[in-house]
C-alpha positions in Angstrom: 37.2 26.1 35.9 38.4 29.1 36.5 41.5 29.9 39.0 40.5 30.8 42.6 42.3 33.7 44.3 42.8 33.0 48.2 42.1 36.6 48.9 38.7 36.5 48.0 36.5 37.6 51.1 33.3 35.5 52.4 31.3 38.0 52.1 31.3 41.0 49.2 29.3 44.1 48.8 26.0 43.5 46.8 26.0 44.4 43.3 22.3 45.8 43.4 23.1 48.8 44.5 22.2 48.7 48.4 25.0 48.9 51.1 24.2 45.2 52.1 26.8 42.3 52.0 26.2 38.7 50.9 27.7 35.6 50.9 30.5 35.4 48.1 30.2 32.0 45.9 33.8 32.8 44.9 34.8 31.6 48.2 34.8 28.1 49.7 33.4 29.0 53.1 30.9 31.6 51.1 29.7 28.9 48.8 29.0 26.4 51.8 27.2 29.1 53.9 25.0 29.5 50.4 24.3 26.2 49.7 23.6 25.8 53.6 21.4 28.7 54.0 18.8 27.0 50.6 19.0 23.8 52.3 17.9 24.9 55.6 15.0 27.4 54.0 13.8 23.9 52.2 13.9 22.1 55.2 11.8 24.7 57.0 9.0 25.2 54.3 8.9 21.4 54.3 8.4 20.9 58.1 5.8 23.9 58.0 4.0 22.3 55.0 3.8 19.0 56.4 3.6 20.3 60.5 5.9 18.0 61.7 8.7 19.5 64.3 8.2 22.8 66.1 5.4 23.4 63.4 3.2 20.0 64.6 -0.4 20.5 65.9 -0.2 20.5 69.7 -1.8 17.8 71.8 -4.7 18.0 73.4 -3.6 19.1 76.9 -4.0 16.0 79.3 -4.7 18.5 82.9 -8.1 17.6 82.9 -9.6 14.5 84.2 -11.0 11.8 82.4 -15.1 11.3 82.7 -14.1 7.4 83.7 -11.9 8.4 86.4 -13.1 7.9 89.8 -11.8 11.0 91.7 -11.4 11.0 95.4 -12.8 14.0 97.4 -11.6 15.4 100.4 -14.9 14.8 102.5 -14.7 11.0 100.9 -11.2 10.1 103.2 -12.6 10.4 106.2 -15.8 10.0 108.1 -16.1 13.7 108.0 -20.0 14.5 106.8 -20.8 15.8 103.4 -22.8 19.2 103.3 -25.9 17.1 101.9 -25.9 15.1 104.9 -25.9 18.0 107.9 -28.6 18.0 109.9 -31.6 20.2 109.3 -31.5 22.9 112.0 -34.3 22.5 114.5 -37.4 24.1 115.0 -36.4 25.7 118.4 -33.2 26.9 116.5 -32.7 30.8 117.1 -30.9 33.0 114.4 -27.6 34.0 115.3 -25.2 37.1 114.2 -26.7 40.2 112.6 -30.4 38.1 112.3 -30.9 38.7 116.3 -31.8 41.6 117.8 -29.6 43.2 120.1 -30.7 42.8 123.5 -32.9 45.8 125.4 -34.4 46.7 121.6 -38.2 45.9 121.6 -40.1 46.6 118.2 -42.8 48.8 119.2 -46.5 46.9 118.8 -47.5 49.1 116.4 -44.7 49.4 113.9 -44.8 45.4 113.4 -45.7 46.1 109.5 -48.4 43.8 109.6 -52.3 45.1 110.1 
């Protein structure tokens, strides 16, 4: 086995003509980083393939109530009447709001729109 120099840097310039730095396997720290990077990449690829960990399929959201639940609506809590139980307006009821004509204005008999 060749003798390693203690002066080897952890990173060295790439021999492929680029100005990038790569791990130096002649340094024990550089060799450990190389092995750790390969193992981390393989574990990540395995987890992606098996859909485990952060790559798992999310569960269905549980925020919507189930059909089997018996929800309590606000109008069922007290003795208040529901909108369907409100009394019908009487025949003598007068329209309110903008449907009523202002006082003092009458519709001329000839302009009623009927024949």
